[in-house]
C-alpha positions, 0 to 999 in steps of 0.5 A: 839707666836709659841707654840699654841694648839687647844683645846680638845672638849667635846662630846654632851650628853643627859645624865650624866655618870651612874658611877660618881666615876671617873668623875667631873663636871664643869659649861659650860659657853656660851662664846668663847673657847680660849687658853691663851699662856703666855711666861713670857712677851707676851700673846696670846689668840687663838680661838678654830679654831686657830684664834688670839683673841688679837685684838677682846678682847684688854681690856681683853688681856691687863688686863690679860697681866698686871696680869700675869706680875705683879704676875710674873707668869711663862710661861704657856698655859691655856685652858679656856673660854672668857665670861661675867658672870651674875652670877656664873652659867651663862654667857651673850653670846649676850653682849660678841658677841657685843664686850661689853668689860666691865667685860669680864673674862677668866675662866681657866679650864685646864693647858696644859703647865707650864714652859717648862713642857708639861702637856697634858700626865698628868691626869686631876686632876693632871693638875687641881692641877697645875692650882690651884697652878699657879693661887692661888695668882692672885690678880684680880679674876674677870678677871682671874678665876679658874673654880670650879668643883663638884663631883656631877652632878645633884646638879650642874645641878640644880644650872645651871638650876635655874640660866638659865645657858648653861649646865654642862661639865663632865670630867673623872678625869684620862683623858689625854689632846688630843690636837684638838680632840673630846673625850667622856672622856669629855661630855657636857650636855646642859640646854635646855630651852623650848618655845611654838611657832606657825608655820607660814612658811616653806622655800623651799630651805633649809627646815627651819620651821619659827616660831613666837609668839604674840608680841604687837598684831602682829606675831613676828618671834622668830626663824627658825629650822630644827633639832629635827624632825624625817623623819616621823614627817618632812613628816607629817608636810610638808603635813599639811603645803601644805594642809593648805597653805594660800600663796606660793611664790618661796621661802616660803609656808605660813600657818595660825598660828594654829600649836603649837610646843614645841621647845628647845633652849639655850638662846635668841640672838638678841631677837631670839631663839638661836639654836632652835630644835623641841621637840614635837607637842602641838595639844591641845595648842592654838596658842594664848598662844605663846607670847613674854612675856611668853618667857621673863618671863621664862628666868628671874633669 
């Protein structure tokens, strides 16, 4: 199928727009960004980088094809996310990554082409209206889902946070669709989770700090990070590690688990912190409070 497009990419932001008058807000689901192209007979799912996803998600491909064929949906191109929903505000990235195909959905949030009409030069709300009209009679709304949106950022973000979701995407209502471009007309605000961990090693080759928690009486490596530290914080931490090292090899410097840190992360993946980054030092916190059970309990919904 030749009429594929690369998706428009939101810019990471640490805050919501100050003027909400011309913005709408959507749940950011943790899955695979994908473009769905349907020519009336055949369907193609393409990744953010342009790779064909049909063989990676064959059941979803077949289910979507059947739905669009049976509903006699006109040719179209839809921007969306492939994910496994655990609730209306959270998707299970780990299950999706392990190709557990049960309950996979395609969540559509933008319509780029309808029939022969290219809609990328139409404002966002007009494209949303066309998407609603296109999908309003779809029978299986567990497989092909039209995303809802809110006019209020904080209300939606509270719901996402309470359900341990990934975050919120903010979109200007009059934004045009810039194929393959990153834009500040779309912003993503992530729902960072917090973990208290202790430092136990430093990798010299790439500058990663290795962190752990107590798990069943042993030190369990929970993740390693490099981002979030200022240059001054990094230099100070390295100096403390070198002064207090218990062992040094060609690759690593090891210390006793005494330095407690607060990290931000998105979720757990393979029982490790996903995308951990430094938040702050916790000088008054005992390393013994850094436990696997605490992290697990904080993620329960």
